C-alpha positions as a printed NumPy array, in Angstrom:
array([[168.512, 106.885, 142.845],
       [166.042, 107.327, 139.971],
       [164.842, 103.744, 139.646],
       [161.654, 104.457, 141.632],
       [161.069, 107.804, 139.973],
       [158.964, 108.77 , 136.946],
       [160.068, 111.134, 134.221],
       [157.727, 114.018, 133.508],
       [156.425, 112.365, 130.344],
       [155.559, 109.107, 132.118],
       [154.037, 111.014, 135.022],
       [151.857, 113.107, 132.706],
       [150.533, 110.004, 130.916],
       [149.628, 108.324, 134.202],
       [147.882, 111.463, 135.457],
       [146.287, 112.173, 132.05 ],
       [147.451, 115.768, 131.999],
       [149.788, 117.543, 129.611],
       [153.452, 118.256, 130.298],
       [152.602, 121.929, 129.862],
       [150.121, 121.671, 132.761],
       [152.723, 120.01 , 134.985],
       [155.236, 122.766, 134.239],
       [152.585, 125.343, 135.097],
       [151.933, 123.592, 138.417],
       [155.679, 123.674, 139.072],
       [155.815, 127.422, 138.341],
       [153.136, 128.161, 140.926],
       [154.687, 125.728, 143.461],
       [151.647, 123.466, 143.452],
       [153.405, 120.245, 142.386],
       [157.2  , 120.487, 142.316],
       [159.276, 117.567, 140.91 ],
       [161.044, 115.549, 143.552],
       [164.321, 115.621, 141.597],
       [165.564, 117.941, 138.847],
       [168.718, 116.689, 137.124],
       [170.958, 119.75 , 136.66 ],
       [172.977, 118.098, 133.907],
       [170.134, 116.93 , 131.679],
       [167.274, 119.102, 132.947],
       [165.102, 115.977, 133.374],
       [162.39 , 116.188, 136.006],
       [161.503, 113.167, 138.136],
       [158.358, 112.629, 140.205],
       [157.792, 110.089, 142.96 ],
       [155.097, 107.446, 142.993],
       [153.567, 109.13 , 146.021],
       [153.034, 112.338, 144.066],
       [150.486, 110.523, 141.908],
       [148.085, 110.618, 144.869],
       [148.608, 114.327, 145.292],
       [147.994, 114.873, 141.58 ],
       [144.731, 112.977, 141.754],
       [143.751, 115.123, 144.714],
       [144.493, 118.289, 142.761],
       [142.348, 117.086, 139.868],
       [139.534, 116.156, 142.233],
       [139.565, 119.597, 143.84 ],
       [139.597, 121.263, 140.43 ],
       [136.529, 119.259, 139.505],
       [134.819, 120.576, 142.647],
       [135.445, 124.147, 141.489],
       [138.49 , 125.116, 143.535],
       [140.97 , 127.458, 141.876],
       [144.649, 126.533, 141.649],
       [145.498, 129.225, 144.179],
       [143.001, 127.798, 146.677],
       [144.289, 124.261, 146.118],
       [147.856, 125.414, 146.681],
       [146.87 , 127.157, 149.933],
       [145.021, 124.034, 151.027],
       [148.082, 121.826, 150.574],
       [150.385, 124.375, 152.213],
       [148.236, 124.189, 155.342],
       [148.501, 120.39 , 155.414],
       [151.606, 119.327, 157.349],
       [150.419, 115.808, 158.12 ],
       [152.421, 113.061, 156.369],
       [150.666, 109.672, 156.68 ],
       [152.604, 106.478, 157.289],
       [152.325, 103.183, 155.411],
       [149.783, 101.667, 157.798],
       [147.636, 104.764, 157.649],
       [147.808, 104.797, 153.852],
       [146.771, 101.14 , 153.728],
       [143.826, 101.938, 155.957],
       [142.894, 104.87 , 153.72 ],
       [142.989, 102.629, 150.662],
       [140.76 , 100.065, 152.337],
       [138.227, 102.698, 153.404],
       [138.291, 104.287, 149.957],
       [137.696, 100.954, 148.256],
       [134.747, 100.224, 150.534],
       [133.201, 103.631, 149.933],
       [133.778, 103.498, 146.187],
       [132.068, 100.111, 145.998],
       [129.084, 101.619, 147.799],
       [129.026, 104.604, 145.458],
       [129.209, 102.447, 142.307],
       [126.275, 100.377, 143.534],
       [124.315, 103.525, 144.325],
       [121.322, 103.966, 142.032],
       [118.338, 106.284, 142.168],
       [116.487, 105.451, 145.343],
       [118.386, 102.221, 145.955],
       [118.509, 100.863, 149.547],
       [122.292, 101.132, 149.466],
       [122.178, 104.866, 148.839],
       [119.843, 105.288, 151.788],
       [122.338, 103.511, 154.   ],
       [125.062, 106.067, 153.292],
       [125.594, 108.683, 155.997],
       [123.837, 112.037, 155.811],
       [125.524, 113.549, 158.864],
       [129.17 , 114.159, 159.694],
       [130.872, 116.223, 162.416],
       [127.519, 117.585, 163.561],
       [126.55 , 118.825, 160.104],
       [123.507, 117.458, 158.22 ],
       [123.911, 117.304, 154.443],
       [121.247, 117.312, 151.732],
       [122.202, 113.869, 150.415],
       [124.541, 110.966, 151.218],
       [126.667, 111.872, 148.231],
       [127.084, 115.423, 149.527],
       [128.188, 114.015, 152.854],
       [130.772, 111.815, 151.179],
       [131.938, 114.66 , 148.928],
       [132.546, 116.969, 151.861],
       [133.325, 114.359, 154.492],
       [136.174, 111.979, 155.367],
       [136.178, 110.124, 152.019],
       [137.102, 113.267, 150.122],
       [139.836, 113.968, 152.66 ],
       [141.297, 110.558, 151.869],
       [140.965, 110.949, 148.109],
       [142.668, 114.316, 147.921],
       [145.331, 113.408, 150.476],
       [144.979, 116.346, 152.874],
       [144.353, 116.358, 156.576],
       [140.972, 116.993, 158.174],
       [142.234, 120.238, 159.7  ],
       [143.393, 121.63 , 156.365],
       [140.208, 120.541, 154.623],
       [137.834, 122.184, 157.083],
       [139.941, 125.342, 157.124],
       [138.218, 126.202, 153.838],
       [135.837, 129.016, 154.785],
       [132.278, 128.764, 153.447],
       [132.302, 132.536, 152.923],
       [134.808, 131.982, 150.119],
       [132.023, 130.467, 148.055],
       [130.29 , 133.824, 147.743],
       [133.554, 135.596, 146.928],
       [134.34 , 132.941, 144.333],
       [130.909, 133.312, 142.714],
       [131.376, 137.082, 142.511],
       [134.811, 136.74 , 140.868],
       [133.436, 134.265, 138.35 ],
       [130.443, 136.483, 137.514],
       [132.773, 139.44 , 136.987],
       [135.048, 137.411, 134.684],
       [132.02 , 136.148, 132.745],
       [130.764, 139.682, 132.117],
       [134.247, 140.729, 131.014],
       [134.366, 137.871, 128.5  ],
       [130.94 , 138.775, 127.117],
       [131.879, 142.455, 126.807],
       [135.016, 141.643, 124.81 ],
       [133.111, 139.181, 122.626],
       [130.65 , 141.95 , 121.771],
       [133.568, 143.88 , 120.294],
       [135.345, 140.875, 118.775],
       [133.06 , 137.819, 118.416],
       [135.843, 135.605, 117.06 ],
       [138.545, 136.299, 119.648],
       [140.068, 133.136, 121.104],
       [140.409, 132.038, 124.713],
       [144.171, 132.676, 124.952],
       [143.766, 136.271, 123.784],
       [140.884, 136.815, 126.22 ],
       [142.968, 135.439, 129.086],
       [145.902, 137.738, 128.328],
       [143.581, 140.761, 128.081],
       [141.906, 139.877, 131.374],
       [145.227, 139.365, 133.164],
       [146.568, 142.616, 131.714],
       [143.525, 144.703, 132.631],
       [143.065, 143.332, 136.15 ],
       [146.609, 142.625, 137.263],
       [146.86 , 143.088, 141.033],
       [143.063, 143.066, 141.5  ],
       [142.729, 139.407, 142.455],
       [142.184, 137.97 , 138.954],
       [141.146, 134.358, 138.626],
       [143.562, 131.703, 137.368],
       [144.023, 130.544, 133.789],
       [142.38 , 127.134, 134.227],
       [139.4  , 128.632, 136.003],
       [139.091, 131.246, 133.243],
       [139.151, 128.528, 130.559],
       [136.576, 126.514, 132.503],
       [134.194, 129.5  , 132.543],
       [134.458, 129.819, 128.766],
       [133.784, 126.104, 128.388],
       [130.866, 125.852, 130.834],
       [129.044, 128.851, 129.37 ],
       [129.502, 127.693, 125.745],
       [131.595, 130.743, 124.896],
       [134.143, 128.93 , 122.771],
       [134.536, 130.214, 119.25 ],
       [133.23 , 127.879, 116.581],
       [135.089, 124.62 , 116.47 ],
       [137.101, 123.834, 113.36 ],
       [135.311, 120.892, 111.848],
       [137.429, 118.103, 110.436],
       [135.92 , 117.523, 107.015],
       [135.755, 113.876, 105.971],
       [136.691, 112.64 , 102.515],
       [133.578, 111.28 , 100.832],
       [135.308, 110.288,  97.567],
       [137.835, 107.462,  97.404],
       [139.092, 107.09 ,  93.825],
       [142.035, 104.815,  94.669],
       [140.001, 101.625,  94.718],
       [141.153,  99.765,  91.598],
       [137.563,  99.181,  90.422],
       [136.575,  99.795,  86.778],
       [135.723, 103.413,  85.959],
       [133.961, 104.976,  82.987],
       [134.644, 107.981,  80.72 ],
       [132.96 , 111.33 ,  81.056],
       [130.01 , 111.34 ,  78.616],
       [128.501, 114.676,  79.631],
       [131.271, 117.198,  78.961],
       [129.335, 118.74 ,  76.068],
       [125.831, 117.543,  76.931],
       [122.97 , 119.977,  77.558],
       [119.795, 118.012,  78.438],
       [116.574, 119.057,  76.696],
       [114.103, 117.001,  78.725],
       [113.579, 115.031,  81.94 ],
       [115.343, 111.707,  82.506],
       [118.168, 112.394,  80.079],
       [120.871, 113.089,  82.66 ],
       [121.009, 112.261,  86.34 ],
       [123.863, 113.585,  88.48 ],
       [124.751, 112.184,  91.879],
       [127.073, 112.884,  94.791],
       [127.591, 112.273,  98.512],
       [128.045, 114.907, 101.195],
       [128.455, 114.799, 104.981],
       [126.223, 116.134, 107.747],
       [127.401, 116.66 , 111.331],
       [125.772, 114.913, 114.285],
       [126.731, 116.395, 117.665],
       [127.397, 113.895, 120.438],
       [127.844, 116.692, 122.996],
       [128.926, 120.333, 123.014],
       [132.325, 119.671, 121.421],
       [132.31 , 116.096, 120.06 ],
       [130.708, 115.129, 116.793],
       [130.377, 112.344, 114.255],
       [129.274, 112.312, 110.635],
       [126.455, 110.826, 108.649],
       [126.365, 110.873, 104.858],
       [123.671, 112.101, 102.473],
       [123.491, 110.572,  98.985],
       [121.583, 112.647,  96.409],
       [120.511, 112.079,  92.799],
       [119.34 , 115.101,  90.797],
       [117.645, 115.326,  87.409],
       [119.899, 117.776,  85.579],
       [117.05 , 119.125,  83.421],
       [114.303, 119.656,  86.024],
       [116.615, 120.291,  89.038],
       [114.468, 117.808,  90.958],
       [115.913, 115.633,  93.729],
       [114.679, 112.233,  92.573],
       [116.59 , 110.015,  95.007],
       [118.195, 110.413,  98.395],
       [119.398, 108.37 , 101.36 ],
       [121.075, 109.074, 104.7  ],
       [123.492, 106.564, 106.21 ],
       [125.99 , 106.411, 109.086],
       [128.816, 105.198, 106.832],
       [130.11 , 105.561, 103.275],
       [129.159, 102.027, 102.327],
       [127.598, 101.588,  98.84 ],
       [124.285, 100.409, 100.325],
       [123.114, 103.981, 100.953],
       [123.813, 105.403,  97.457],
       [122.075, 102.236,  96.199],
       [118.997, 103.177,  98.215],
       [119.005, 106.612,  96.58 ],
       [119.327, 105.034,  93.122],
       [116.434, 102.624,  93.77 ],
       [114.275, 105.583,  94.779],
       [115.195, 107.432,  91.573],
       [114.478, 104.383,  89.389],
       [110.832, 104.382,  90.49 ],
       [110.157, 107.467,  88.329],
       [111.134, 105.657,  85.127],
       [109.547, 102.298,  85.978],
       [107.444, 101.082,  83.047],
       [108.697, 103.804,  80.688],
       [110.223, 102.868,  77.334],
       [112.589, 104.637,  74.986],
       [114.513, 106.16 ,  77.894],
       [117.971, 107.347,  76.893],
       [119.461, 108.157,  80.27 ],
       [122.993, 108.875,  81.492],
       [123.994, 108.569,  85.144],
       [126.924, 110.86 ,  85.987],
       [128.952, 110.738,  89.207],
       [132.465, 111.008,  90.55 ],
       [134.809, 108.009,  90.559],
       [134.212, 107.111,  94.197],
       [134.169, 103.485,  95.265],
       [130.424, 103.671,  95.981],
       [129.54 , 104.482,  92.363],
       [132.151, 102.063,  90.965],
       [131.003,  99.186,  93.155],
       [129.733,  96.042,  91.433],
       [126.239,  96.353,  92.937],
       [125.78 ,  99.941,  91.79 ],
       [127.099,  99.305,  88.262],
       [124.902,  96.19 ,  87.905],
       [121.759,  98.103,  88.853],
       [122.529, 100.79 ,  86.265],
       [123.24 ,  98.215,  83.565],
       [120.096,  96.227,  84.397],
       [118.06 ,  99.379,  83.725],
       [119.959, 100.192,  80.49 ],
       [121.395, 103.409,  81.903],
       [124.654, 104.699,  80.44 ],
       [127.41 , 105.297,  82.992],
       [129.485, 108.488,  83.072],
       [132.128, 109.452,  85.597],
       [134.415, 112.391,  86.183],
       [137.938, 112.059,  84.842],
       [139.704, 114.149,  87.499],
       [139.216, 115.434,  91.022],
       [137.957, 118.803,  89.756],
       [134.527, 119.588,  91.326],
       [133.592, 121.418,  88.103],
       [133.317, 118.019,  86.386],
       [130.243, 117.38 ,  88.563],
       [129.267, 120.965,  89.276],
       [125.494, 120.496,  89.355],
       [125.71 , 117.796,  92.009],
       [128.125, 119.919,  94.027],
       [125.634, 122.794,  93.816],
       [122.762, 120.778,  95.244],
       [125.022, 119.618,  98.087],
       [125.717, 123.249,  98.938],
       [122.029, 124.201,  98.704],
       [121.024, 121.345, 100.962],
       [123.592, 122.047, 103.687],
       [123.901, 125.832, 103.604],
       [120.309, 126.756, 102.787],
       [117.738, 124.052, 103.457],
       [119.479, 122.676, 106.585],
       [121.22 , 125.912, 107.568],
       [121.594, 126.438, 111.319],
       [120.127, 123.046, 112.254],
       [121.94 , 121.081, 114.933],
       [121.375, 117.335, 114.897],
       [122.   , 114.92 , 117.754],
       [121.061, 111.637, 116.011],
       [120.594, 110.25 , 112.51 ],
       [116.801, 110.07 , 112.815],
       [116.691, 113.865, 113.16 ],
       [118.789, 114.175, 110.004],
       [116.505, 111.852, 108.014],
       [113.379, 113.746, 109.085],
       [114.942, 117.126, 108.255],
       [116.168, 115.955, 104.839],
       [112.712, 114.572, 103.984],
       [111.121, 117.956, 104.748],
       [113.85 , 119.794, 102.857],
       [113.495, 117.636,  99.738],
       [109.727, 118.092,  99.677],
       [110.058, 121.871,  99.953],
       [112.874, 122.002,  97.396],
       [110.983, 119.972,  94.781],
       [107.489, 121.404,  95.205],
       [107.731, 124.961,  96.544],
       [111.144, 126.524,  96.024],
       [111.57 , 128.396,  92.696],
       [114.829, 127.948,  90.78 ],
       [116.642, 130.476,  88.643],
       [118.003, 127.609,  86.529],
       [114.477, 126.707,  85.344],
       [112.991, 130.193,  84.894],
       [111.805, 130.437,  88.506],
       [109.644, 127.324,  88.237],
       [109.67 , 124.557,  90.801],
       [111.256, 121.227,  89.797],
       [107.8  , 119.623,  89.915],
       [106.606, 122.127,  87.271],
       [109.719, 121.682,  85.125],
       [109.05 , 117.921,  84.963],
       [106.288, 118.652,  82.404],
       [108.547, 120.727,  80.137],
       [110.462, 119.805,  77.003],
       [113.188, 121.708,  75.156],
       [115.418, 124.452,  76.46 ],
       [114.316, 126.232,  79.633],
       [115.387, 129.819,  80.119],
       [117.899, 130.447,  82.889],
       [117.851, 133.574,  85.031],
       [121.643, 133.482,  85.102],
       [124.394, 133.038,  82.556],
       [125.889, 129.538,  82.302],
       [129.408, 129.939,  80.982],
       [129.619, 126.2  ,  80.451],
       [126.532, 126.067,  78.252],
       [127.717, 129.098,  76.317],
       [131.082, 127.411,  75.673],
       [129.357, 124.169,  74.619],
       [127.094, 125.98 ,  72.153],
       [129.996, 127.96 ,  70.705],
       [131.936, 124.732,  70.255],
       [128.976, 123.066,  68.541],
       [128.544, 126.046,  66.208],
       [132.192, 125.809,  65.106],
       [132.064, 122.099,  64.377],
       [131.972, 121.196,  60.64 ],
       [129.585, 118.377,  59.701],
       [131.293, 115.205,  58.549],
       [129.292, 115.078,  55.28 ],
       [130.221, 118.602,  54.173],
       [132.413, 118.99 ,  51.075],
       [135.743, 120.792,  51.466],
       [136.551, 123.64 ,  49.111],
       [139.233, 123.241,  46.468],
       [142.813, 123.121,  47.649],
       [144.669, 126.414,  47.547],
       [148.328, 126.98 ,  46.875],
       [150.534, 126.129,  49.823],
       [147.644, 124.775,  51.88 ],
       [147.185, 121.116,  52.805],
       [143.422, 121.358,  52.35 ],
       [140.737, 123.783,  51.298],
       [140.029, 124.631,  54.904],
       [142.802, 127.221,  54.967],
       [143.245, 129.879,  52.25 ],
       [146.676, 130.338,  50.664],
       [148.941, 132.919,  52.191],
       [150.401, 134.127,  48.863],
       [147.84 , 133.499,  46.084]])
């Protein structure tokens, strides 16, 4: 009995709707399963109900509410036979071929009908949408289709406008409230006063860009499980006293919006002079391949070209980009010492993490990009402003371009706990060539006085 039936899961996959949606349609008597097994609770749908489901989805796309769609199908008592269905399929295929070939101003589009049942439509497509083809696609009779009163359009627009104002009013009080909570409030406050349906309500929120901020899936820019050679951390206790002594580098992501809700990432590679706070190399790429950090490094190397007696350390995380053979070779060819973090703690590369934050949450704050060229142009402007105009508390409110001419310690307008700890540690260290005092009683060396002299 069930061999020609589809379980609810199979039916939902074919229709591309969720099981939850199908259960909701069952609750409102819009699409009831053909068989419900009382023993197992399984729900079975017929092959023929696929056509009805496609019709429901088509009507929803045209703006009909679920209540209106249900009323439309309740008015349709015509059940087509096999021959009639075959004829419908043939007509639909012919019309769909014509629609696919339709281009702007093409002769084929001009050949489509503009008039049906005594009514002249604005375009051939409008005629097809409201004419016999749509009747075939949604599987309802002509009588039921044309029973839809045009005056309902105005009533529908008024209900939607009222719901939209309600949503905006609540969002003024609670900007972060979600769609489910808004729907329950709306249904509670206007129960019995012809409220709109849940799907229509959600569609209004979507169409008017009233969704709360999407939760962005943050990509991982550091892959340390690559098996490539890594290097020790050489900068734990280093405080640079001049330009080109320590460069720090990192990679961060920037969002590119494909549409209102879909996005992809591009990746910004930065190299910063730890003494001057100047961005000396950068590159934007669509992937995390090493070629883009290499571009940033080549840009940074131009500032030391032709200079001698450079004692420079390049510090980064242990990501595969910085451990790649090409990147390591370029550093070695330029006699640059290599330093890497020894754990996943961001504090081990804090200065690079700080410039990432400044770039994204200050210099590029509020910008919405739709392609990588926009990102590259915005980063170029941001780097120029950051290096040449923006003052920095870390370099006594100078710009990085000014700090490039300095030597020795530069006053900070904030307290660096790291530098304080490094200096305290250096002050406590005993020089190797110092002479220990004479041994005391009970002490292994003269560094500790005896307890009982």
